Each structure stands twice: as C-alpha cells, then as structure tokens.
SEPADREN-109108 format. One line per field, with one value per residue (C-alpha): residue in three letters; x, y, z. Coordinates in Angstrom, 1 decimal, m for minus. Layout:
<pts>
residuo <- (Ala/...)
c1 <- (X/...)
c2 <- (Y/...)
c3 <- (Z/...)
</pts>
This chain:
<pts>
residuo <- (Met/Asp/Lys/Ser/Val/Ala/Thr/Val/Ile/Thr/Glu/Gly/Lys/Thr/Ala/Leu/Gly/Ile/Glu/Leu/Gly/Ser/Thr/Arg/Ile/Lys/Gly/Val/Leu/Thr/Asp/Tyr/Glu/Gly/Asn/Val/Leu/Ala/Val/Gly/Phe/His/Glu/Trp/Glu/Asn/Ser/Leu/Val/Asn/Gly/Ile/Trp/Thr/Tyr/Ser/Leu/Glu/Asp/Ala/Leu/Asn/Gly/Leu/Ser/Asp/Cys/Tyr/Ala/Asn/Leu/Lys/Lys/Glu/Val/Ser/Asp/Asn/Tyr/Gln/Val/Thr/Leu/Lys/Lys/Ile/Gly/Ala/Ile/Gly/Ile/Ser/Ala/Met/Met/His/Gly/Tyr/Ile/Ala/Leu/Asp/Lys/Asp/Asp/Arg/Gln/Leu/Ala/Pro/Phe/Gln/Thr/Trp/Arg/Asn/Thr/Asn/Thr/Thr/Ala/Ala/Ala/Asp/Glu/Leu/Thr/Glu/Leu/Phe/Asn/Tyr/Asn/Ile/Pro/Leu/Arg/Trp/Ser/Val/Ala/His/Leu/Tyr/Gln/Arg/Leu/Leu/Asp/Lys/Glu/Glu/His/Val/Glu/Lys/Ile/Ala/Ser/Val/Phe/Thr/Leu/Ala/Ala/Trp/Ile/His/Tyr/Lys/Leu/Thr/Gly/Cys/Lys/Val/Ile/Gly/Ile/Gly/Asp/Gly/Ala/Gly/Met/Phe/Pro/Ile/Asp/Ser/Glu/Ile/Lys/Asp/Tyr/Asp/Gln/Lys/Met/Ala/Asp/Lys/Phe/Asp/Ala/Leu/Leu/Ser/Ser/Lys/Gly/Ser/Lys/Leu/Lys/Leu/Arg/Glu/Val/Phe/Pro/Lys/Ile/Leu/Val/Ala/Gly/Asp/Asp/Ala/Gly/Lys/Leu/Thr/Ala/Glu/Gly/Ser/Lys/Leu/Leu/Asp/Lys/Thr/Gly/Asp/Leu/Glu/Ala/Gly/Ile/Pro/Leu/Cys/Pro/Pro/Glu/Gly/Asp/Ala/Gly/Thr/Gly/Met/Thr/Ala/Thr/Asn/Ser/Val/Ala/Pro/Arg/Phe/Gly/Asn/Leu/Ser/Ala/Gly/Thr/Ser/Ser/Phe/Ala/Met/Val/Val/Leu/Glu/Lys/Gln/Leu/Ser/Lys/Val/Tyr/Arg/Glu/Ile/Asp/Met/Val/Ala/Thr/Pro/Ser/Gly/Phe/Pro/Cys/Ala/Met/Ser/His/Ala/Asn/Asn/Gly/Thr/Thr/Asp/Leu/Asn/Ala/Trp/Ile/Met/Met/Phe/Lys/Glu/Phe/Cys/Asp/Leu/Met/Gly/Ile/Lys/Ala/Asp/Ala/Gly/Glu/Leu/Tyr/Tyr/Lys/Leu/Tyr/Asn/His/Ala/Leu/Thr/Gly/Asp/Lys/Asp/Cys/Gly/Gly/Leu/Leu/Ser/Tyr/Gly/Tyr/Tyr/Ser/Gly/Glu/Asn/Ile/Thr/Phe/Ile/Asn/Glu/Gly/Arg/Pro/Leu/Phe/Ala/Arg/Met/Pro/Asp/Ser/Arg/Phe/Asn/Leu/Ala/Asn/Phe/Met/Arg/Ala/Asn/Leu/Tyr/Thr/Ser/Leu/Gly/Ala/Val/Lys/Leu/Gly/Met/Asp/Ile/Leu/Leu/Lys/Asp/Glu/Gly/Val/Lys/Leu/Glu/Gln/Ile/Leu/Gly/His/Gly/Gly/Leu/Phe/Lys/Thr/Pro/Gly/Val/Met/Gln/Arg/Ile/Leu/Ser/Ala/Ala/Ile/Asn/Thr/Pro/Val/Ala/Val/Met/Glu/Thr/Ala/Ser/Glu/Gly/Gly/Ala/Trp/Gly/Ile/Ala/Leu/Leu/Ala/Ala/Tyr/Leu/Ala/Asp/Gly/Lys/Lys/Asp/Gly/Lys/Leu/Glu/Asp/Phe/Leu/Asn/Asn/Arg/Ile/Phe/Lys/Asn/Leu/Lys/Gly/Glu/Val/Ile/Met/Ala/Thr/Pro/Glu/Glu/Val/Glu/Gly/Phe/Glu/Thr/Phe/Thr/Arg/His/Tyr/Val/Ala/Gly/Leu/Glu/Val/Glu/Lys/Ala/Ala/Ile/Lys/Ala/Met/Asn/Trp)
c1 <- (14.5/12.5/13.5/12.2/13.4/16.7/16.8/15.9/18.8/21.1/20.3/20.1/16.3/15.7/16.4/17.9/16.9/19.1/18.3/20.0/17.1/17.7/18.5/18.6/19.8/17.8/18.0/15.9/15.6/13.1/11.8/10.8/6.9/8.1/8.0/10.1/13.0/15.1/15.9/19.0/19.5/22.0/21.2/23.2/22.2/23.4/25.1/25.4/28.7/29.3/26.2/25.4/23.5/26.2/26.7/30.4/30.2/32.6/29.9/27.2/30.0/30.2/26.7/26.0/28.3/26.8/23.0/24.2/25.9/23.3/20.3/23.3/23.4/19.7/19.5/21.9/20.3/16.9/18.0/21.2/22.6/25.1/24.0/26.5/23.9/21.6/19.4/19.5/20.5/18.5/20.5/18.2/18.9/17.4/16.5/18.6/22.1/24.9/28.2/30.6/34.3/37.5/38.1/40.1/37.0/38.1/35.2/35.3/32.9/31.0/27.7/24.6/21.8/18.5/17.7/19.7/18.2/21.5/20.4/17.8/19.5/20.5/16.8/15.4/17.2/17.2/13.4/13.2/15.0/13.4/9.4/9.3/10.0/13.9/13.5/15.8/17.5/17.4/21.2/21.4/20.3/23.7/25.5/25.1/24.8/28.2/29.4/27.2/29.3/32.7/33.5/36.8/35.8/33.5/36.2/37.8/34.0/33.6/30.8/27.9/25.8/22.7/23.8/21.8/23.4/26.8/26.5/25.8/28.7/31.1/29.6/29.4/31.6/28.4/28.0/23.7/20.7/16.6/14.5/12.5/16.2/17.1/14.2/15.6/18.4/17.1/13.8/12.8/11.5/8.8/8.3/12.2/12.4/15.5/16.9/14.5/17.3/16.3/16.6/19.8/21.3/20.2/22.1/25.1/24.8/24.2/27.3/29.2/28.2/29.9/33.3/32.5/33.5/31.0/28.4/25.6/25.3/29.3/28.5/25.3/24.6/22.9/19.6/17.8/14.4/12.9/14.1/17.7/20.7/22.7/25.5/27.4/28.8/32.9/35.1/35.4/32.0/31.4/34.1/32.6/29.1/30.0/33.4/34.1/34.5/31.8/29.3/30.3/30.8/28.8/25.3/23.0/21.8/18.8/18.7/19.7/16.5/15.4/13.0/10.0/10.1/10.7/7.8/5.4/7.0/6.4/2.7/1.7/1.0/2.1/m1.1/m2.9/m5.6/m3.8/m0.8/1.3/2.5/5.7/5.8/9.2/12.0/10.6/7.0/6.3/3.2/3.5/0.3/0.4/m1.1/m3.5/m2.6/0.3/m0.5/m1.5/1.6/4.4/4.1/6.8/5.8/5.1/8.1/7.5/9.1/8.8/8.0/10.4/9.0/8.9/5.3/5.0/3.8/3.4/5.1/4.6/7.9/7.8/12.2/10.3/8.7/8.8/12.4/10.6/7.3/9.7/11.9/8.7/7.9/11.3/11.2/8.5/10.2/12.8/9.9/8.5/12.4/12.9/9.4/10.6/8.1/8.9/7.9/9.3/9.3/6.9/4.4/4.8/4.4/1.3/m0.4/0.1/m1.0/m3.8/m5.1/m4.3/m7.4/m9.9/m8.9/m10.2/m10.0/m9.0/m6.0/m7.9/m6.1/m2.7/m0.3/3.4/6.4/8.5/10.9/14.4/15.5/14.0/11.1/10.6/6.9/6.5/9.4/11.5/15.0/15.9/15.0/13.4/11.3/8.5/5.5/2.8/m0.8/m3.1/m4.1/m7.9/m6.0/m7.3/m3.7/m3.9/m2.3/m5.0/m4.9/m1.1/m0.3/m2.9/m1.2/2.8/1.1/m1.2/2.7/4.1/1.9/1.4/4.0/2.7/m0.7/m0.3/1.2/m1.3/m4.2/m2.5/m3.2/m6.4/m8.1/m6.4/m5.1/m8.3/m6.4/m8.8/m7.3/m9.1/m6.6/m3.5/m1.7/0.6/3.7/6.7/7.3/4.3/1.6/3.4/0.6/m2.7/m4.9/m3.9/m2.0/m4.3/m7.0/m5.3/m4.3/m7.4/m8.6/m5.9/m6.5/m10.3/m9.8/m9.5/m6.3/m5.2/m2.5/m0.9/0.5/4.2/3.7/6.0/8.9/9.1/11.3/13.7/11.2/10.2/13.9/13.9/11.1/12.7/15.9/13.1/11.2/14.7/16.2/13.0/13.7/10.9/8.1/5.2/5.3/6.1/6.2/2.9/1.7/4.7/3.1/m0.1/m0.4/2.1/3.4/0.5/m3.2/m3.1/m2.2/m4.4/m5.0/m7.0/m8.7/m9.9/m12.1/m12.2/m15.2/m16.9/m15.9/m12.4/m11.6/m13.2/m10.6/m7.5/m8.7/m9.5/m5.9/m4.4/m5.6/m3.1/m0.6/m0.7/m1.1/1.2/4.4/4.9/5.5/8.2/9.9/10.0/11.1/14.0/15.0/15.0/16.3/20.1/22.3)
c2 <- (43.4/42.6/45.5/44.5/41.0/41.9/44.4/40.9/39.0/41.9/42.3/39.0/38.6/35.5/31.5/28.8/24.8/22.5/18.8/15.3/13.1/10.1/10.9/14.7/17.5/20.7/24.1/26.2/30.3/31.7/35.5/34.9/34.3/31.1/32.6/30.5/33.4/30.5/27.1/25.0/21.7/18.6/15.1/11.9/8.4/5.9/2.9/m1.1/m1.5/m4.9/m5.5/m2.4/0.6/3.7/7.1/8.1/11.0/13.3/13.3/14.0/17.7/18.1/17.6/20.2/22.8/22.3/22.5/26.5/27.4/26.4/28.9/31.4/31.7/31.8/34.3/36.7/36.2/36.6/39.6/40.9/40.7/38.6/36.0/36.7/37.0/34.7/35.3/31.2/28.2/24.2/21.2/17.8/14.5/10.8/9.5/7.1/4.9/5.1/7.6/6.4/8.4/8.3/11.1/12.5/12.6/9.7/7.7/4.1/2.7/2.6/5.4/2.8/4.3/4.1/1.6/m1.1/m4.2/m6.1/m4.9/m8.1/m9.4/m6.4/m4.8/m7.7/m8.2/m4.3/m4.6/m7.2/m5.2/m2.0/m3.2/m0.9/m1.3/m0.7/m0.9/m2.4/1.0/2.4/4.5/1.9/m0.8/m0.4/0.5/m2.6/m5.1/m3.9/m4.5/m8.1/m9.1/m7.9/m5.3/m4.1/m0.4/m0.2/0.5/3.7/4.8/8.5/10.1/8.0/10.9/10.8/12.4/15.9/15.5/15.1/17.5/20.3/18.7/20.3/23.0/24.0/22.0/20.9/17.8/18.1/16.9/17.6/15.9/14.3/13.1/11.6/10.1/7.5/6.9/6.4/6.6/9.7/10.3/13.2/14.4/15.6/15.9/13.6/10.2/8.0/7.5/4.2/3.0/4.5/2.7/m0.8/0.2/1.3/m1.7/m4.5/m2.7/m3.8/m6.7/m7.1/m6.0/m2.9/0.9/3.0/5.0/6.3/9.7/10.2/8.8/10.3/13.6/16.4/16.7/19.8/21.0/23.3/27.1/25.6/27.5/24.9/26.6/28.9/28.5/28.1/29.9/26.0/25.1/28.7/26.9/23.8/25.5/28.4/27.3/31.3/32.9/35.2/33.6/35.3/32.5/33.3/32.5/30.2/27.4/25.6/22.0/19.7/17.5/14.3/14.4/13.1/16.2/18.7/16.9/17.3/20.7/21.6/20.2/21.6/18.7/18.8/18.7/15.4/13.8/14.9/13.8/13.3/10.9/12.1/10.1/9.4/7.0/5.9/6.5/7.2/8.7/10.7/10.8/12.7/10.8/12.0/8.9/6.6/2.9/0.3/m2.0/m2.5/m3.0/m4.0/m2.2/1.5/3.8/6.2/9.1/12.7/16.5/18.8/20.3/16.8/15.7/12.1/10.6/6.8/6.8/4.0/4.2/1.7/2.0/1.5/4.2/5.6/3.8/1.0/3.6/6.4/3.2/2.4/6.0/5.9/3.0/4.8/7.7/5.0/3.9/7.6/8.2/5.7/5.6/9.2/11.1/14.5/13.7/15.5/13.5/16.3/15.3/11.6/11.7/14.0/12.2/8.7/9.4/11.1/7.5/5.6/7.1/5.6/1.7/m0.4/0.7/m2.9/m2.5/m5.3/m8.1/m6.4/m7.0/m4.9/m5.2/m2.1/m3.6/m2.4/m2.9/m5.1/m3.4/m3.4/m2.8/m6.7/m8.3/m8.7/m8.3/m8.2/m6.3/m7.9/m6.0/m7.9/m7.2/m10.6/m10.9/m13.6/m14.9/m13.9/m10.2/m7.3/m6.2/m2.5/0.8/2.2/m0.6/m1.4/2.4/2.1/m0.6/1.0/4.1/2.2/m0.4/3.2/3.3/m0.4/m1.4/2.1/1.2/m1.9/0.4/3.0/0.0/m0.5/2.7/3.1/0.0/m2.5/1.0/3.5/6.0/9.1/11.2/13.9/14.5/13.9/16.0/15.0/16.4/15.1/14.7/12.3/14.5/16.8/16.1/17.5/15.5/11.7/10.2/12.9/10.9/7.3/8.0/8.9/6.0/4.1/5.1/6.4/9.7/13.5/13.8/17.7/19.1/22.6/24.7/24.4/20.3/19.7/21.9/19.2/19.1/21.5/24.0/22.4/22.8/26.6/27.1/25.3/28.1/31.0/30.1/30.3/33.3/35.6/35.7/32.7/36.1/33.7/31.7/28.0/26.5/25.2/29.0/30.2/27.6/28.8/32.1/32.9/30.5/28.5/31.4/31.8/29.2/27.6/23.7/21.4/18.6/15.4/12.2/9.1/7.2/4.0/2.3/3.7/2.6/m0.7/m1.1/m0.6/m2.7/m5.7/m4.5/m4.7/m8.1/m9.3/m7.5/m9.2/m13.2/m12.2/m11.7/m15.2/m14.6/m12.2/m13.5/m16.7/m14.3/m13.4/m16.8/m18.0/m14.4/m14.9/m14.2)
c3 <- (m14.1/m11.2/m9.0/m6.0/m5.8/m6.9/m4.1/m1.8/m2.8/m3.1/0.7/1.5/2.8/1.6/2.6/0.4/0.8/m1.2/m1.3/m2.5/m3.8/m4.9/m8.8/m8.6/m6.3/m6.2/m4.4/m4.0/m3.2/m1.6/0.2/3.6/2.3/0.9/m2.6/m5.2/m6.8/m8.4/m9.0/m9.3/m10.5/m10.5/m11.8/m10.6/m9.4/m7.2/m7.5/m6.8/m5.9/m4.2/m3.4/m2.0/m3.4/m2.8/m4.0/m3.8/m1.0/m3.3/m5.7/m3.5/m2.7/m6.9/m7.0/m4.5/m5.8/m9.2/m8.1/m6.4/m9.5/m11.6/m9.1/m8.6/m12.1/m13.2/m10.0/m12.5/m15.5/m14.0/m11.4/m12.8/m9.3/m7.8/m5.0/m1.9/0.6/1.7/5.4/6.3/4.2/5.5/3.7/3.5/1.8/2.0/5.1/7.1/5.8/7.2/6.8/9.1/10.1/12.1/14.1/11.4/9.4/7.3/5.7/6.6/4.7/1.6/2.0/2.3/1.2/2.4/m0.4/1.5/2.8/4.5/7.7/8.7/11.7/13.0/12.7/14.1/17.4/18.2/17.5/20.1/22.2/22.1/21.7/18.7/15.2/13.7/10.5/7.8/6.7/9.9/10.8/14.2/12.1/10.0/12.6/14.3/11.6/11.2/14.2/13.8/10.3/12.5/10.1/11.2/10.5/13.5/16.5/14.7/14.0/15.8/14.0/12.1/9.5/7.3/4.1/5.2/8.4/6.9/4.2/7.2/9.4/5.9/5.6/9.5/11.6/13.3/14.0/14.5/12.7/13.0/14.5/11.6/10.0/14.0/13.9/10.9/13.1/16.4/18.2/19.6/22.7/22.0/25.0/25.3/22.0/21.5/21.2/23.6/26.4/27.8/24.6/24.5/27.5/26.0/23.2/24.4/27.2/23.7/21.9/24.9/25.7/21.9/23.2/21.7/23.4/21.1/23.2/20.8/21.5/21.1/17.9/16.6/16.2/18.3/18.0/17.2/16.0/13.7/15.0/16.4/16.0/14.0/13.2/10.2/7.3/8.0/5.0/4.4/3.9/1.5/m0.7/m0.8/m2.1/m3.7/m5.8/m7.0/m3.4/m3.7/m1.1/1.9/5.5/8.1/7.2/10.0/8.8/9.9/11.0/8.6/8.3/6.0/2.3/5.3/7.5/4.3/2.9/5.9/6.0/2.2/2.2/5.7/7.1/10.4/12.5/13.2/11.5/8.2/6.6/3.4/0.3/m1.5/m4.3/m6.1/m6.3/m2.6/m1.6/1.7/3.5/6.6/9.3/11.8/15.2/17.9/20.0/19.8/17.6/19.5/18.8/16.9/13.3/11.3/8.3/9.5/11.4/14.4/13.2/14.2/12.6/12.7/15.3/17.4/16.8/17.0/13.3/11.5/8.3/5.5/3.7/0.9/m0.6/m4.7/m6.4/m9.8/m11.2/m13.0/m13.9/m15.1/m16.8/m19.4/m19.6/m21.2/m23.7/m24.9/m26.2/m27.2/m29.6/m30.8/m31.4/m33.9/m35.6/m36.3/m33.7/m31.8/m28.0/m25.4/m22.3/m20.2/m23.1/m22.6/m19.4/m19.6/m22.1/m20.8/m17.1/m18.2/m21.0/m17.9/m16.4/m19.4/m18.5/m16.4/m12.5/m11.4/m14.1/m15.9/m14.4/m15.2/m12.3/m11.8/m9.2/m9.5/m7.4/m8.1/m4.6/m1.7/m0.1/3.5/3.7/2.0/3.5/0.3/0.6/m3.6/m5.9/m9.3/m11.5/m13.1/m14.8/m14.8/m16.4/m16.8/m20.4/m20.1/m18.8/m20.5/m21.8/m23.8/m23.1/m20.9/m18.1/m19.1/m17.4/m15.1/m13.2/m13.6/m11.5/m9.4/m8.3/m7.6/m4.9/m4.3/m1.1/0.6/0.6/2.4/5.7/4.9/5.4/9.0/9.6/8.1/8.7/11.3/14.1/13.3/12.1/11.3/8.4/7.4/3.8/2.6/0.6/m2.3/m3.5/m5.8/m9.5/m9.5/m8.8/m11.6/m13.7/m12.9/m11.3/m12.4/m9.3/m7.0/m7.9/m8.0/m4.5/m3.0/m4.5/m3.3/0.7/0.0/1.4/0.5/m1.6/m1.7/m4.1/m3.4/m6.5/m4.7/m5.5/m7.7/m5.7/m3.0/m0.1/m1.4/m1.1/2.0/3.6/2.3/4.5/7.7/6.4/6.6/9.8/11.0/9.6/10.0/13.9/14.6/14.5/13.8/16.8/16.6/12.8/12.9/13.2/10.7/8.2/8.2/8.9/6.4/3.6/3.1/3.7/0.1/m1.9/m3.8/m4.1/m6.0/m3.8/m5.5/m3.5/m5.7/m6.7/m5.1/m8.4/m8.3/m4.3/m5.5/m8.1/m6.6/m3.8/m6.3/m7.2/m4.1/m3.1/m6.2/m5.6/m2.3/m3.7/m6.3/m3.9/m3.9/m8.1/m6.9/m4.5/m6.7/m9.5/m6.9/m6.7/m10.4/m11.5/m10.4/m13.7)
</pts>
C-alpha cells in the first residue's frame, strides 16, 4: 500500500473528473499535481431512435454511478481506503445537443446529441441573423429548429442543457455551465465572458416574432469560467454518484465543461499559436487565435477556452467509429482462424503497418460517415470505401486510408485556418484514444496540417483528466493564479512528450489524398441517395 497516496485520499486532497464521452464514461481521480491515482470506466453507446441520435438520460445517470463505483473499487483495491472525501469534482461531456426540461424538471423531448444534423433551416437562419456561424449541432440551433417544426413541447420549456450541464444540475441543483461548453450552446462575448448580449436580444426578438415567450437567458444555464464556484454536491447528488452512501455531500464542483474545453486543458493548449486535436468518435481541432477571423465560415466554430479566450474549432462529426469497426472485423477473422490477438495488439500492429504503405494511400479512399458531416455539408451518413481498378490495394494502404479519413473532414477546416486565414500555429498537441499507439497518428496528423505535433505521456487520459485538472484548480484555491499559470507551473512543468514533424513527402501524400477526398464527396452524396434500404 502507498501510504502517502492513501493519506492524500483519506484527507480528501484530491480532484475527481468524470467525462461522458461518445462510447465511454470515464472517471479520473488525481491529486492537486495532476497525478492520476485511480480511474473508472463505463461503456455505453448512442442509439438511432426515430431518426434521432440519442442516449437515455437514465442510462447516463446509471453509467455515471457505475463509472464512479469502478473508480471507488480501484481506490479500495490499490490503497485499502474508502473514498469518502474529495477536494472538488468536475463533470464534462460531449458538447452541444439539446436536453429540454419543464418547470418540474421533467424531460420534454428526446435528448438530441451533437451527432444530429436535423437543424439545417434553423442554423442557416441564425447564422444570417447573427452574421456568426451557428453550426447544426449547437443547442440554440436545436431549440430554434424545434420551434420551426412547431413541436408542442417548446412552450413548456423551463431549461435547456447540454449533457454536462444537466449532470451537474442533477448533482448540485445549480443551473450553470462552463464558458467552453456554453460556447457550444450560443455565441460568447469573450470580453465580458458571457453570452453575446446583442445576439441574445436578436434571438429573443426572433422568438417573440414567432409567438414564443421564451427568453434565452431564462432557459439557458448561467455562464461561469474556470475557477468559479459552481455549487456543491447535494445529498441527493451524492446518492446519485455513490449509491453506497459513502461519499460526503458538500463537495465543491467546478463549472461543467464540454470535451473541447477539457481537451484544451489536458493538452495545455490555451495560448495563441497553440492548439490541440482530440481524436475519438468525433475529431476536432482547437486553435487559440491571436485575432478574429476575417469572415464567417460555416466550417469553423468560434468557441472559447475554459478561461474565456476565443479560439477556432474545426469539428468533424465522424472520427474513429468506422476505423474501429474495421479493426473489430480483423479481430473476428483472427478468432475464426484460431489466432489469439487482443484488440490492443491489433491496433498496434495494424497502425504501424499503415506507415509502410504509400504516402498517398495508393489511390484508396474511405469515408467513415456514420452520421452527417457538417464540414462537408452532408446531412446523412453512409460509411463508404472506394478504389479505382488500378489503385494499389493492399493491407498497408487500406489501413493508411482509414487512418487518413479519420482526420479527413477536420483537415478541411484546418486548411481554412492555416491556408486561407494564415493562422500561425507553432505546435499542436494530440490526445485521445487515437494516439495510444506511439508515433503513428502523431506523424499522420503532422502530415495533415504540416505542423509539429506533440503527444504528452498523459495523452490517453484525455478529457476526464482535463476536467479533473479544472476541479483541482478550484479545489486548491487557485494558488498559482490564472488557469494557464496553474497548468504551466504545476501540471505540465515536468511532463515529458515527444514532438514529431512529418516529412515533405508525407505532407504531399496527405495533400494528394485530400484532393481525392474532396473530389469523391459527390460519390458519397450519391451513395446517400442510392442506399435507403
């Protein structure tokens, strides 16, 4: 038993971060230096119900408590202590989406996730009204689309939440949201670190013109920034999290954040000319800006760091889902042939084998579009693999094409920032499950954006670690000053990481693949029309 760690846990000098990702709910317990003490997991998956990508909110709460139970067990097994006190807790989840409640906190409509692209009319109208890009997945687009569609529940709405803000509300009773997650609900004014008031007034007037009495600030949660007091764990919230009743109530919570904000925190990407790319079920790159963009781009979200600084996001709805499906098919083949190969070994060998393929993938092309893709303006998903008769079809090129396409859409947004807008980017940090195999996706991402890519030792911890850091920042009284000082001087001071820069040949290879990717979008659109069985 590590007595020093056991003492830290017993005294409650810890931070707990829980992030509800697309396929996994993950909990991370850290000390105030960011050292990981224990982790917990719960696997879950979205469902397509009546054309809507959704999760059951009951499943979210059950998954939350199961994740915590697994983490608590690891604490007990490793340190022989019972987890009762925690310095602070943070909740994070997939950004955007739509959870609507009435005045009695009853759910009014299915939870619509970021994956839904059924808001085109609303997003187009709001973008024109605000002269500011409103992506299809933003909460305000979902709310306004429900009004345009004359859904009966709209006038009963008392609250609209993201998933993280709703979980936080269930734990604390506080209707608040971190500014990074809030920036995926409605445009943010980085000067005042709140919803943009002029746009809020325009939205309220638009709702009124449609006969609605809703007011944006009355139904959306209050904006908070990193380090703000976001409420305390209630007795009811404690029982939701820890069904055994061991966890004490009264624990402070930091503002709930989205996975973009936690990704920035987990990679220390909060200064201009730096950014990060989170690669998972969806892939998104965040670049902190020195100045505003010259014009509105529908492919680019303008969001905020957890401290409220403006940054540009290239967010692709589709990332690794199709890639993972191919890996699992290879595992099925191994099982059929009596070959023992666990998933981790398959990922490692297939990813590394991909690097032996042609740098342009030999003319192979893939679209992992399980859902619509906002960057390429495609509203439905059809996973598609294509090749020419003379393409060099082999395993290395096949895997390389699937790795490339996991970044295909997000690269198009990055090209706007780096090539069209001339945004300067000194380095980008990669994190998330796609970077678990050392060096492979790091090199491929560098080829995609012609920029050095770093991966820290903590890359695989991802957003759950990021929200734990935000909780630690609150719990330890902000002793280091600003969030960026806390990250630089305490968390990342001694962390090691490797930086990779792709070769010119690798950069040109990805550019060739991208030209094929853009040209082949017409094939993807045709597949959507043809494949309706």
